[in-house]
C-alpha positions in Angstrom: -63.6 -15.4 28.8 -60.1 -14.6 28.8 -57.8 -11.5 28.0 -54.2 -11.8 26.7 -53.1 -8.3 27.5 -49.7 -7.2 25.7 -48.5 -4.1 26.8 -45.2 -2.7 24.7 -43.5 0.3 25.1 -42.1 1.5 21.5 -39.2 3.6 21.0 -40.5 7.0 19.3 -38.4 6.7 15.9 -39.9 3.6 15.0 -43.3 4.3 16.3 -45.1 4.8 12.9 -44.0 1.9 11.1 -44.4 -0.4 14.2 -48.3 0.9 14.2 -48.5 0.3 10.6 -47.0 -3.2 10.9 -49.1 -4.4 13.8 -52.2 -3.5 12.4 -51.5 -5.0 8.9 -49.6 -7.9 9.7 -48.8 -8.7 13.2 -52.3 -8.6 14.9 -54.2 -10.2 11.6 -51.8 -13.0 12.1 -52.3 -13.5 15.9 -56.2 -13.8 14.7 -55.3 -16.1 12.2 -54.4 -18.7 14.5 -57.6 -19.4 15.5 -57.1 -19.3 19.2 -58.6 -15.7 20.0 -62.2 -13.9 18.6 -61.0 -10.4 18.5 -58.3 -7.9 19.7 -58.6 -4.2 20.4 -55.3 -1.7 20.4 -54.8 0.9 22.7 -52.7 3.9 23.0 -51.8 5.2 26.6 -52.7 9.1 27.1 -50.5 9.3 30.1 -46.7 10.3 28.9 -43.7 8.8 30.4 -40.6 11.0 31.1 -39.0 9.3 28.1 -41.7 10.2 26.0 -41.5 7.2 24.5 -45.2 5.8 23.6 -47.0 2.7 25.6 -49.5 0.8 23.9 -51.5 -2.1 24.9 -53.0 -5.0 22.5 -55.7 -6.9 23.9 -56.6 -10.6 22.4 -60.2 -12.1 23.7 -60.2 -15.8 23.9 -62.9 -18.1 24.7 -60.8 -20.8 27.3 -57.7 -21.6 28.7 -57.0 -24.5 26.4 -56.8 -21.9 23.1 -54.8 -19.7 25.1 -52.0 -22.5 26.0 -52.6 -24.1 22.5 -51.7 -20.3 21.3 -48.7 -19.9 23.6 -47.1 -23.6 22.7 -47.8 -23.4 19.0 -47.8 -20.0 17.7 -46.0 -17.3 20.1 -42.8 -18.6 19.8 -42.5 -17.8 15.6 -45.0 -14.4 15.9 -42.8 -13.2 18.8 -39.6 -13.8 17.2 -40.8 -12.3 14.1 -41.6 -9.1 15.9 -37.9 -9.4 17.9 -36.3 -9.7 14.7 -37.9 -6.5 13.2 -37.7 -4.1 16.0 -35.2 -5.6 18.1 -33.8 -3.7 20.8 -36.7 -0.5 20.0 -39.4 -2.2 22.6 -40.6 -3.5 25.7 -43.2 -6.0 26.3 -44.7 -7.4 29.0 -47.7 -9.9 28.7 -50.6 -10.7 31.3 -53.5 -13.1 31.4 -56.7 -12.1 32.9 -59.8 -13.1 33.4 -63.2 -11.4 32.6 -65.5 -11.2 35.8 
């Protein structure tokens, strides 16, 4: 089992809109690709100096082939969509982890 972890620091001024959009559109769109079996969204409790919230979205994937297919076929359009919507209002970094 793999976990695709996306950490996002979101500008406080767009947080409410971003959160609704993530839950109602983006995460369902990622899951509808068929490459992940479930997801989880968490908000970091520790505050940073600038008070902008940080979220972690974890997508569970059965194997590396599904992950590679997601990255090659689906990720570019989905990333472009949220970059278009939120431009410079968030910073994201991604990691892929193996459940041990």
